[in-house]
C-alpha atoms as one frame of an Amber mdcrd trajectory, in Angstrom:
protein
   0.002  -0.058  -0.161   1.441   3.756  -0.974   2.307   5.217   2.576   1.685
   8.713   0.686  -2.183   7.950   0.807  -2.600   8.698   4.629  -5.745   7.631
   4.909  -5.975   4.820   2.479  -7.300   2.576   5.064 -10.457   4.087   6.035
 -13.826   4.172   3.966 -15.182   7.299   2.937 -19.277   7.918   3.629 -20.676
  10.575   1.687 -24.318  11.848   2.240 -25.818  15.277   2.557 -28.234  14.327
   5.268 -26.169  14.669   8.440 -28.285  12.386  10.540 -28.335   9.271   8.367
 -24.261   9.862   7.860 -23.944  10.176  11.892 -25.699   7.030  12.115 -23.952
   4.945   9.158 -20.543   6.467  10.634 -21.425   5.401  14.214 -22.543   1.790
  12.924 -19.038   1.564  11.149 -17.042   2.390  14.049 -18.797   0.437  16.172
 -17.594  -2.733  13.980 -14.065  -1.111  14.267 -14.135   0.456  10.916 -12.069
   3.873  10.581 -14.111   6.669   8.426 -13.943   9.695   6.770 -17.057  11.698
   5.886 -18.224  14.070   3.596 -21.706  16.076   2.906 -21.807  16.297  -0.667
 -20.466  14.672  -3.665 -18.147  17.528  -4.630 -16.439  17.216  -0.929 -16.379
  13.312  -1.268 -14.473  13.666  -4.865 -11.999  16.304  -3.229 -11.052  13.504
  -0.533 -10.981  10.856  -2.946  -8.781  12.656  -5.181  -6.407  13.585  -1.921
  -6.424  10.572   0.334  -7.562   7.529  -1.832  -9.885   5.811   0.642  -9.920
   1.808   0.781 -13.554   1.994   0.028 -16.308   4.552  -0.925 -20.121   4.415
   0.543 -22.074   7.326  -1.087 -25.537   7.874  -1.348 -26.752   7.566  -4.492
 -29.032  10.703  -4.602 -28.147  14.268  -2.896 -29.458  17.400  -2.917 -26.247
  19.060  -4.680 -25.507  19.201  -8.031 -23.859  15.933  -8.273 -24.834  12.660
  -7.067 -23.545   9.135  -6.087 -23.064   8.311  -9.639 -20.827  11.348 -10.107
 -18.832  10.100  -7.215 -18.230   6.678  -9.033 -17.358   7.971 -12.285 -14.923
  10.765 -10.771 -13.681   7.959  -8.375 -13.228   5.314 -11.331 -11.487   8.077
 -13.196  -8.784   8.362 -10.781  -8.468   4.925 -10.284  -9.900   2.339 -12.536
  -9.610  -0.391  -9.231 -11.530   1.638  -6.791 -14.271   0.116  -4.791 -17.608
   2.031  -4.305 -20.665   1.077  -3.067 -23.819   3.054  -3.633 -26.894   3.205
  -1.126 -30.328   4.501  -1.539 -33.724   4.817  -0.112 -35.060   4.766  -3.353
 -33.888   1.702  -5.047 -34.797   0.768  -8.422 -33.384  -1.608 -10.915 -32.418
   1.260 -13.427 -30.648   2.931 -10.611 -28.720  -0.660  -9.799 -27.876  -1.356
 -13.480 -26.499   2.328 -14.050 -24.323   1.642 -11.047 -23.037  -1.934 -11.946
 -22.359  -0.955 -15.620 -20.386   2.028 -14.544 -18.392  -0.275 -11.849 -19.993
  -0.244  -8.431 -19.094  -2.952  -6.056 -22.629  -3.072  -4.948 -25.735  -1.371
  -4.445 -27.377  -1.285  -0.996 -30.833   0.057   0.098 -30.935   2.145   3.511
 -34.366   0.229   4.598 -32.167  -3.376   4.459 -31.227  -4.905   8.100 -27.819
  -3.805   9.972 -26.562  -6.985   8.913 -27.568  -6.420   4.953 -25.521  -3.335
   5.240 -22.482  -4.403   6.926 -22.168  -7.770   5.085 -21.290  -5.918   1.680
 -19.359  -3.668   2.730 -17.375  -6.156   4.933 -16.892  -7.651   1.350 -15.605
  -4.609  -0.394 -13.223  -3.995   2.599 -11.584  -7.431   1.995 -11.755  -7.127
  -1.784 -10.409  -3.641  -1.503  -7.521  -4.737   0.841  -6.753  -7.822  -1.310
  -6.511  -5.869  -4.343  -4.018  -3.394  -3.114  -1.816  -6.056  -1.739  -2.190
  -7.496  -5.116  -0.557  -4.574  -6.698   1.996  -4.082  -4.111   2.965  -7.755
  -3.900   3.530  -7.886  -7.976   5.817  -4.544  -7.851   7.628  -6.060  -4.791
   8.528  -9.173  -6.367   9.337  -7.696  -9.770  11.697  -5.226  -7.954  13.892
  -7.661  -6.107  14.517 -10.970  -4.587  13.702  -9.950  -1.076  11.936 -12.934
   0.938  13.514 -15.344  -1.382  15.436 -18.542  -0.186  16.413 -20.446  -2.921
  13.214 -22.013  -4.619  10.983 -20.455  -2.001   9.170 -17.520  -1.301   7.677
 -15.539   1.308   6.159 -12.315   2.160   5.451 -13.510   5.963   7.405 -12.262
   8.961   7.554 -15.702  10.255   8.688 -17.338   7.114  11.775 -14.769   6.897
  12.724 -15.144  10.380  12.963 -18.838   9.226  14.867 -18.050   5.866  17.692
 -15.920   7.949  18.023 -18.818  10.376  18.410 -21.507   7.701  20.814 -18.832
   5.920  23.157 -18.750   8.880  23.087 -22.185   9.457  23.985 -22.861   6.272
  27.127 -21.540   6.367  28.220 -24.177   8.869  28.269 -28.064   8.592  25.821
 -28.610  11.396  23.051 -31.203  11.397  19.479 -29.574  10.741  16.366 -31.525
  11.428  13.345 -29.744   9.283  10.107 -30.522  10.558   6.624 -29.517   9.254
   3.186 -31.284   7.723   3.719 -33.199   4.239   3.689 -30.066   1.536   5.308
 -27.468   3.497   8.164 -27.386   1.555  10.757 -29.082   3.709  12.737 -30.573
   0.887  12.950 -27.066  -0.783  14.280 -26.019   2.539  17.009 -28.231   2.791
  18.300 -27.704  -1.033  18.399 -24.159  -0.053  20.615 -24.798   3.036  22.850
 -26.995   0.832  22.880 -23.934  -2.021  23.701 -21.517   0.435  26.679 -23.552
   1.994  30.122 -23.917   1.170  29.349 -26.949  -0.319  27.204 -25.948  -2.768
  29.271 -26.878  -5.995  29.395 -30.733  -4.598  26.305 -33.321  -4.602  23.192
 -32.906  -2.895  21.479 -36.237  -2.265  17.845 -36.797  -1.425  16.993 -39.882
  -0.166  13.074 -40.958   0.619  14.178 -43.072   3.508  10.307 -43.796   4.397
   9.654 -45.610   1.128  12.429 -48.214   1.487  12.233 -51.433   3.775  15.207
 -51.781   5.902  17.420 -54.213   4.027  17.152 -52.304   0.734  17.599 -48.783
   2.374  20.824 -49.898   4.130  22.053 -51.217   1.036  21.296 -47.724  -0.531
  22.620 -45.770   1.841  25.612 -47.681   2.648  26.359 -49.798  -0.456  27.498
 -53.497  -0.436  29.929 -55.866  -1.679  29.627 -58.960  -4.030  27.728 -61.492
  -2.373  26.684 -59.678   0.793  22.981 -60.724   0.209  21.117 -62.647  -2.362
  21.205 -60.660  -5.854  24.447 -58.583  -4.950  26.157 -59.248  -8.072  28.452
 -56.870  -7.990  29.827 -54.102  -5.242  28.151 -50.826  -5.315  28.733 -47.403
  -3.430  26.146 -46.070  -1.196  24.519 -42.903  -1.140  26.568 -41.406   1.626
  29.631 -42.010  -0.457  28.076 -40.511  -3.457  27.213 -37.361  -0.952  30.804
 -36.960  -0.215  31.974 -33.695  -0.197  28.361 -32.642  -0.472  24.894 -33.025
   1.771  22.916 -35.728   1.993  19.180 -35.142   3.043  17.238 -38.229   4.733
  13.409 -37.349   4.088  11.013 -38.347   6.319  13.449 -40.217   9.072  10.962
 -41.050  11.338   9.740 -44.015   9.118  13.264 -45.505   9.582  13.403 -48.739
  11.535  15.798 -48.501  14.896  17.770 -51.152  13.717  19.042 -48.775  10.479
  18.745 -45.804  13.061  21.577 -47.276  14.796  24.062 -47.376  11.942  22.779
 -44.127  10.743  23.921 -42.825  14.304  27.105 -44.551  13.978  27.855 -42.675
  10.585  27.331 -39.515  12.153  29.552 -40.129  14.905  32.605 -41.828  13.001
  31.993 -39.892   9.895  33.026 -43.343   8.238  30.931 -45.922   6.524  30.859
 -49.699   6.068  29.247 -51.331   3.078  27.300 -54.260   3.995  29.634 -57.599
   3.364  32.478 -55.420   4.196  34.930 -55.219   6.809  36.521 -51.808   6.009
  35.497 -48.631   7.296  35.731 -45.698   4.561  35.840 -42.148   5.892  33.556
 -39.705   4.345  32.763 -36.098   4.544  28.731 -35.436   4.418  26.742 -33.011
   5.734  23.633 -35.014   6.826  20.346 -32.975   6.877  17.013 -35.073   7.595
  12.863 -34.124   7.481   9.997 -35.407   9.396   6.193 -34.995   9.028   6.171
 -36.110  12.654   6.485 -35.135  16.446   9.974 -36.964  16.610   9.512 -36.541
  21.012   6.198 -38.658  20.210   8.069 -41.010  18.358  11.066 -41.484  20.899
   8.091 -41.840  23.464   6.705 -44.642  21.071   9.876 -46.225  20.835   9.946
 -45.283  17.055  13.085 -43.383  17.305  16.235 -43.567  19.314  17.031 -40.466
  21.415  20.665 -40.464  20.742  20.180 -40.395  17.080  17.374 -37.499  17.687
  19.841 -35.287  19.444  22.676 -35.948  16.673  20.158 -35.076  13.685  18.919
 -31.555  15.378  21.706 -30.071  16.400  19.171 -27.170  14.662  15.606 -27.538
  14.305  13.766 -25.750  12.080   9.902 -26.176  11.850   7.912 -25.139   9.064
   4.185 -23.616  10.120   1.532 -25.105   8.093  -0.251 -22.803   5.135  -3.042
 -22.304   7.017  -1.222 -20.523   9.465   0.688 -17.919   7.190  -2.207 -17.336
   4.882  -0.876 -13.593   4.238   1.662 -15.414   2.038  -0.735 -17.261   0.027
  -0.738 -14.610  -2.835   3.193 -14.469  -3.201   3.216 -17.943  -3.207   0.140
 -18.147  -5.935   2.034 -15.507  -8.283   5.398 -17.372  -7.555   3.932 -20.448
  -8.819   2.123 -18.394 -11.913   5.065 -17.220 -13.025   7.138 -20.582 -12.851
   4.506 -22.538 -14.610   3.427 -19.727 -17.183   4.560 -21.497 -20.640   2.224
 -24.536 -19.578  -0.852 -22.064 -20.200  -2.187 -22.128 -23.868  -2.473 -17.807
 -23.317  -0.157 -15.624 -21.812  -1.296 -15.263 -18.255   0.204 -12.552 -15.636
  -2.600 -11.598 -13.409  -4.824 -13.204 -10.499  -7.915 -11.381  -9.813  -8.522
 -10.241  -6.542 -11.657 -12.391  -5.564  -9.709 -15.403  -6.989  -7.009 -14.472
  -4.238  -9.583 -14.193  -1.819 -10.730 -17.398  -2.382  -7.189 -18.982  -2.117
  -6.477 -17.510   1.236  -9.990 -18.718   2.663  -9.100 -22.095   1.921  -7.691
 -24.316   4.408  -4.989 -26.335   2.162  -4.379 -29.457   3.961  -1.960 -30.598
   1.142   0.044 -27.004   1.923   2.292 -25.651  -0.564   2.493 -28.524  -2.642
  -1.461 -28.605  -2.861  -1.237 -24.784  -3.748   1.149 -25.486  -6.708  -0.947
 -28.259  -8.038  -4.158 -25.879  -7.960  -2.233 -22.974  -9.441  -0.924 -25.511
 -12.453  -4.540 -26.602 -12.923  -5.859 -23.124 -13.315  -3.157 -22.328 -16.132
  -3.765 -25.463 -17.880  -7.885 -24.989 -17.768  -8.234 -21.068 -18.015  -8.573
 -19.403 -21.461  -8.365 -15.701 -20.374  -5.495 -13.636 -19.468  -6.480 -13.150
 -16.025  -6.982 -16.222 -13.778 -10.555 -15.800 -12.490 -12.613 -17.329  -9.433
 -14.410 -19.578 -11.841 -10.919 -21.128 -12.913 -10.419 -22.431  -9.599 -11.176
 -25.953  -8.554 -15.078 -26.332  -7.495 -13.678 -27.899  -4.210 -11.788 -24.537
  -3.672 -14.548 -22.007  -4.186 -15.874 -20.623  -0.877 -19.775 -20.054  -1.823
 -19.859 -23.836  -3.129 -17.581 -25.498  -0.036 -19.799 -24.178   2.962 -22.315
 -21.899   4.028 -21.714 -20.362   7.145 -23.904 -20.431  10.392 -24.631 -16.852
  11.032 -28.571 -16.593  12.426 -30.506 -15.687  15.073 -30.407 -18.452  17.794
 -33.891 -17.954  18.834 -35.458 -19.278  15.612 -36.295 -22.752  15.484 -34.573
 -25.298  13.340 -36.672 -24.878  10.338 -36.771 -21.146  10.460 -32.915 -20.783
  11.009 -32.546 -23.598   8.150 -34.666 -21.280   5.849 -32.870 -18.118   6.627
 -29.346 -19.806   5.999 -30.289 -20.736   2.587 -31.977 -17.457   1.989 -28.912
 -15.692   2.881 -26.834 -17.862   0.844 -29.033 -17.533  -2.442 -29.043 -13.904
  -1.875 -25.220 -13.117  -1.108 -24.339 -15.967  -3.952 -26.600 -14.244  -6.656
 -25.290 -10.672  -5.960 -21.766 -11.940  -5.798 -22.371 -13.166  -9.351 -24.281
  -9.945 -10.678 -21.186  -7.732  -9.584 -18.741  -9.992 -11.024 -20.755 -10.147
 -14.406 -21.789  -6.571 -14.459 -25.675  -7.965 -14.180 -25.295 -10.346 -17.420
 -27.693 -12.842 -16.712 -26.365 -15.474 -19.080 -22.840 -14.997 -17.587 -24.014
 -15.494 -13.847 -26.266 -18.298 -14.864 -23.419 -20.377 -16.800 -21.346 -20.178
 -13.881 -23.967 -20.896 -11.418 -24.676 -23.970 -13.490 -28.324 -22.803 -13.236
 -30.957 -21.794 -16.067 -31.812 -18.269 -16.235 -35.568 -18.798 -15.582 -33.885
 -19.919 -11.955 -31.849 -16.687 -11.914 -34.556 -14.631 -12.487 -36.839 -16.451
 -10.061 -34.238 -16.169  -7.481 -33.763 -12.666  -7.999 -37.031 -11.796  -7.627
 -37.637 -13.416  -4.556 -34.757 -12.347  -2.882 -35.057  -8.804  -4.109 -31.966
  -8.554  -5.939 -31.861  -6.154  -8.301 -30.909  -7.195 -11.800 -31.078  -5.881
 -15.881 -32.617  -8.208 -18.128 -31.286  -5.575 -20.650 -27.563  -6.855 -19.924
 -28.535 -10.631 -20.780 -26.692 -11.261 -23.673
């Protein structure tokens, strides 16, 4: 966000009726919103030009020469991405249609309930915030590589601190245990530590130790001589030897059997390795990094991990938090993957729509960064627009299709509460699609997966403004 806009985190409320203005401001402040006020369209436009508020909420009809449409037009002239909501006690279809065609975010009736007023304002603020962060993010990512660590990017303070620790640790030969859920980027972190270390010109050998049974794992790690076991028809060097002067990364170390753990401990202590079936010890110079998606201390208590090996592996422990605990960096990661996989798209795509980023930030991401990476790749392949849109998201990620939030009066009985939730969902869902498609009923019906007759019926029953002329 541009620091020169001193009031760019506030809502500008414009109304020539001071009593209405005071009521709205009191309502907004009660809900922790910061406000600017104006009692005429001219004054409001002056504030917009000077301070660029985050969201503009303006009365449609005012006594002055200019009205809310003039505010909307001037705001859009100054900044095409500005977010403006209009409200009126005289809501008509033509009014709403004109407002949407000129770029209004929403159209509110004063006679509606407090919740009906607050919900669109909350949506507008979230949309405007993501939109500004989107622009700022792209500028920062294009300007420098700040916040990058090898193949990883981050804008969150937590991850930047982890990057700093990893870079500092990388300059040493200390063993590092990397913990975190599956998909959080543990191997990328290991690669980064190797890349930033003095060993960077030498091998980096990743080993998925959890996928190999004990005997096969030992043969892979330590090597073997001819005749050491059935099928050992020749002599073979192990991966520790292959990683000599470099780094070996033992992924999912918590899956390794206790017998093999004992041999790993000896390698770490003695810095030597002995091939299976051989009596000869061979010195090695290898840095050991390891990772697990399990709790090591719990594994120790359950007898699944040797405590002495644990302390050898975790001279330094780096824990990577799940993506749901650092949602603020989802836009940066999404753009990182957009840039990385842009060549897979059938057309040039450089943008992600703000409502798409909002949906990505709302999702829980059980598969963490790996899942996000796959989603962006999916969208790039499937999209036929220069901007990744909400409709390009996989079905299961779209919030409106994923869940209905329980937000109703606890005094209602079950049937009444269920009816109200359905009514609120239908109103909010269809209204958001109308806003997105500027009142085009055909496009709304296509995205909703309904026919146009059903869309018209829902709009009429839920008192949603629409324009039949915009259809087509």
